C-alpha positions as CSV (number, residue, x, y, z in Angstrom):
1,M,-32.0,-62.3,94.8
2,A,-28.7,-64.1,95.5
3,K,-25.6,-62.7,93.7
4,K,-23.7,-66.1,92.9
5,L,-25.1,-68.2,90.2
6,S,-24.7,-71.3,92.5
7,E,-27.0,-69.5,95.2
8,I,-29.5,-68.6,92.4
9,K,-29.4,-72.2,91.4
10,Q,-30.2,-73.3,94.9
11,V,-33.0,-70.4,94.9
12,I,-34.7,-72.2,91.7
13,K,-34.3,-75.4,93.1
14,D,-36.0,-74.5,96.3
15,Q,-39.2,-73.1,94.2
16,E,-39.8,-76.0,92.1
17,L,-42.6,-77.5,94.2
18,S,-43.9,-74.0,95.2
19,F,-44.1,-73.1,91.4
20,Y,-46.4,-76.1,90.9
21,H,-48.8,-75.0,93.8
22,Y,-48.5,-71.4,92.5
23,L,-49.5,-72.5,89.1
24,T,-52.6,-74.7,90.2
25,S,-53.6,-71.8,92.4
26,I,-53.8,-69.1,89.6
27,T,-55.4,-71.4,86.9
28,P,-59.2,-72.1,86.8
29,F,-60.2,-75.7,87.9
30,E,-60.8,-76.7,84.2
31,L,-57.2,-76.1,83.2
32,T,-56.1,-77.8,86.6
33,T,-58.0,-81.0,85.5
34,F,-56.6,-80.7,82.0
35,I,-53.0,-80.6,83.2
36,N,-53.7,-83.7,85.5
37,K,-55.1,-85.7,82.6
38,T,-52.4,-84.9,80.5
39,I,-49.8,-85.7,83.1
40,E,-51.3,-89.4,83.4
41,R,-50.4,-89.7,79.6
42,V,-47.5,-87.9,78.4
43,D,-44.6,-85.7,79.7
44,I,-45.7,-82.1,79.7
45,Y,-43.9,-78.8,80.0
46,V,-44.9,-75.3,80.6
47,F,-42.7,-72.5,79.3
48,S,-42.8,-68.7,78.5
49,G,-44.4,-65.9,80.6
50,V,-45.8,-67.6,83.5
51,I,-42.4,-68.6,84.7
52,R,-41.0,-65.3,84.2
53,N,-44.0,-63.7,86.1
54,Y,-43.5,-66.2,89.1
55,F,-40.0,-65.1,89.6
56,L,-40.7,-61.4,89.1
57,N,-43.5,-61.9,91.6
58,S,-46.2,-60.8,89.2
59,H,-49.3,-62.8,89.4
60,E,-50.6,-61.8,85.9
61,L,-51.9,-64.7,83.9
62,R,-53.3,-63.9,80.3
63,D,-52.5,-67.2,78.6
64,I,-50.3,-70.3,79.0
65,D,-47.9,-72.1,76.8
66,F,-47.3,-76.0,77.0
67,V,-45.4,-78.5,75.0
68,V,-45.6,-82.3,74.7
69,E,-43.5,-85.0,72.9
70,D,-46.6,-86.8,71.4
71,I,-49.9,-85.0,71.1
72,S,-51.7,-88.2,69.6
73,R,-51.6,-89.5,73.3
74,I,-53.7,-86.5,74.4
75,R,-56.2,-86.3,71.6
76,E,-59.2,-87.5,73.6
77,V,-58.4,-84.9,76.2
78,I,-58.1,-81.9,73.9
79,E,-61.3,-83.1,72.2
80,N,-63.2,-82.2,75.3
81,Y,-62.5,-78.5,74.8
82,E,-63.0,-75.9,72.1
83,Y,-60.0,-75.8,70.2
84,R,-58.6,-75.2,66.9
85,E,-55.3,-76.1,65.0
86,N,-53.0,-73.2,64.2
87,S,-50.8,-72.7,60.9
88,F,-48.0,-73.8,62.8
89,G,-49.2,-77.1,63.8
90,G,-50.1,-76.3,67.4
91,F,-53.3,-76.1,69.0
92,K,-55.0,-73.1,70.5
93,I,-57.6,-74.5,73.4
94,K,-60.2,-72.6,75.4
95,I,-60.1,-73.9,78.8
96,G,-62.6,-72.1,81.2
97,E,-61.6,-68.4,80.7
98,M,-57.9,-69.3,79.7
99,D,-56.3,-69.2,76.2
100,V,-53.9,-72.3,76.2
101,D,-51.4,-72.9,73.3
102,L,-50.3,-76.4,73.1
103,W,-47.3,-77.5,71.0
104,E,-46.0,-81.0,69.8
105,T,-42.2,-81.1,69.9
106,K,-41.8,-81.8,66.2
107,N,-43.9,-78.8,65.2
108,T,-42.1,-76.3,67.5
109,W,-40.1,-73.5,65.6
110,A,-36.9,-74.8,67.5
111,F,-37.1,-78.4,66.4
112,K,-37.8,-77.4,62.8
113,Y,-34.7,-74.8,63.1
114,Q,-32.5,-77.3,64.6
115,N,-33.6,-80.1,62.5
116,E,-31.7,-82.6,64.9
117,I,-32.4,-86.4,64.7
118,D,-31.6,-87.1,68.2
119,Y,-33.8,-84.4,69.5
120,K,-34.0,-83.5,73.1
121,L,-36.7,-81.3,74.2
122,F,-35.4,-80.4,77.6
123,K,-32.1,-79.5,76.2
124,V,-33.2,-77.7,73.2
125,I,-36.2,-75.4,74.4
126,P,-34.0,-73.3,77.1
127,N,-31.3,-72.7,74.4
128,T,-33.6,-71.7,71.6
129,S,-35.4,-68.8,73.3
130,F,-34.7,-65.3,72.0
131,F,-34.9,-63.5,75.5
132,N,-32.9,-64.8,78.6
133,F,-36.0,-64.6,80.6
134,S,-37.6,-67.4,78.5
135,S,-34.5,-69.7,78.8
136,V,-36.4,-72.1,81.2
137,I,-39.1,-74.6,81.1
138,Y,-40.9,-76.5,83.9
139,H,-41.5,-80.2,83.8
140,L,-44.9,-80.6,85.3
141,N,-44.5,-84.4,85.7
142,R,-41.3,-84.3,87.6
143,K,-42.0,-80.8,89.0
144,E,-38.5,-79.5,88.2
145,F,-37.1,-76.4,86.3
146,I,-34.6,-76.8,83.3
147,Y,-32.7,-73.8,82.4
148,N,-29.4,-72.5,81.2
149,E,-27.1,-69.9,82.4
150,D,-28.6,-67.0,80.5
151,F,-31.7,-67.5,82.9
152,L,-29.7,-67.4,85.9
153,N,-28.1,-64.2,84.7
154,F,-31.3,-62.8,84.1
155,L,-32.6,-63.5,87.7
156,R,-29.4,-62.1,89.1
157,K,-29.3,-58.7,87.0
158,K,-32.9,-58.1,86.1
159,E,-31.6,-57.5,82.7
160,L,-33.2,-58.4,79.4
161,E,-30.8,-59.9,77.0
162,I,-30.7,-62.0,73.9
163,S,-30.0,-65.6,74.5
164,F,-30.7,-67.1,71.0
165,Y,-30.6,-64.7,68.2
166,P,-32.4,-66.8,65.4
167,N,-36.1,-66.0,65.6
168,P,-39.1,-66.2,63.1
169,N,-40.3,-62.9,64.2
170,H,-37.9,-60.1,64.9
171,Q,-40.4,-57.4,64.7
172,L,-42.3,-58.8,67.6
173,C,-38.9,-59.2,69.6
174,L,-38.4,-55.6,69.4
175,I,-41.8,-54.5,70.5
176,N,-41.4,-57.3,73.4
177,T,-38.2,-55.8,74.4
178,L,-39.6,-52.2,74.9
179,Y,-42.7,-53.7,76.5
180,Y,-41.1,-55.8,79.1
181,S,-38.3,-53.6,80.0
182,E,-41.1,-50.8,80.6
183,K,-43.6,-53.2,82.5
184,Y,-41.1,-55.0,84.7
185,K,-38.6,-52.0,85.0
186,L,-35.8,-54.3,83.3
187,T,-32.6,-52.8,82.0
188,V,-31.5,-53.9,78.3
189,G,-28.2,-55.7,77.7
190,K,-25.7,-54.8,75.3
191,K,-26.6,-57.5,72.6
192,L,-30.2,-56.5,72.8
193,K,-29.5,-52.9,72.8
194,S,-27.5,-53.4,69.4
195,F,-30.2,-55.4,68.0
196,L,-32.8,-52.6,68.7
197,R,-30.4,-50.1,67.1
198,K,-30.2,-52.2,63.9
199,Q,-33.9,-53.0,63.9
200,S,-34.7,-49.4,64.5
201,T,-33.6,-48.7,60.8
202,Q,-36.3,-51.1,59.6
203,I,-39.2,-50.1,61.2
204,D,-42.4,-49.9,58.7
205,S,-46.1,-50.3,58.4
206,N,-46.1,-53.8,59.6
207,Y,-45.6,-53.0,63.1
208,P,-49.3,-52.0,64.0
209,E,-50.4,-55.4,62.6
210,V,-47.7,-57.3,64.7
211,Q,-48.8,-55.7,67.8
212,I,-52.7,-56.1,67.2
213,K,-52.0,-59.8,66.5
214,H,-50.1,-60.4,69.6
215,F,-51.8,-58.0,72.1
216,G,-55.2,-57.4,70.5
217,K,-54.3,-53.7,70.1
218,I,-51.6,-51.2,69.2
219,I,-49.4,-50.7,72.2
220,Y,-46.8,-48.2,70.5
221,S,-47.3,-45.8,67.6
222,Q,-44.3,-45.6,65.3
223,K,-43.3,-42.2,67.0
224,E,-43.3,-44.0,70.5
225,L,-41.4,-47.0,69.1
226,E,-38.7,-44.5,67.8
227,D,-38.7,-42.5,71.0
228,K,-38.2,-45.6,73.4
229,I,-35.7,-47.2,71.1
230,D,-33.8,-43.9,71.5
231,L,-34.2,-44.0,75.1
232,V,-32.9,-47.6,75.4
233,I,-29.8,-46.6,73.3
234,K,-29.2,-43.6,75.5
235,T,-30.1,-45.2,79.0
236,N,-30.3,-49.1,78.6
237,R,-34.0,-48.8,79.6
238,A,-37.4,-48.2,77.9
239,F,-38.8,-46.4,80.9
240,E,-38.0,-43.0,82.5
241,T,-36.8,-43.1,86.2
242,V,-37.7,-40.2,88.5
243,S,-35.0,-38.6,90.8
244,R,-36.0,-37.6,94.2
């Protein structure tokens, strides 16, 4: 990866069309059909893990997140699939073998937190993500990335860091810090390291439930959480390296 931020910007620009082809190549036909029908009716953005995985050369796709500005315009599209509305005002849709989370702008946590009248989706989402690797969205209609400097620094350093501290689930943020650092061999930045140190004093019986809800299983026992946090504090990473 290039070292200068200007060079990384160009790399991202050069990947905009490739990402669209990548996305349609790894999603089932039914999901591609859903995307195309939605694009005809409303602006739709993809965010979260699929973009991170693309730039880390990981082809894993467990689920996918979309956000639109007016969900009423695609109600008839949604009703062709098995779906349910969640407690946050979003939709969980089963499309083929894929689990799809679909959000409307006004029901996203970022919108409610910011409470802005002149709300600009493309400006806010990259700036209200806890992790720097999530400080990016992709506008499917225009086939372009929208991001901030935190995302550029993530690509340059391969380092997990806090981009926006307020978050409705800091317990999951702790678990994901350890999980992603270990899985993708990423170091942990100073602000995130300080966050782990603070959160480590508040580990309680809720952590198994948080993991089951997000991953479907317990990833780390309390002892493993404590050990990995200690490792990050000492080494800036949640994984051991083997010296040769």
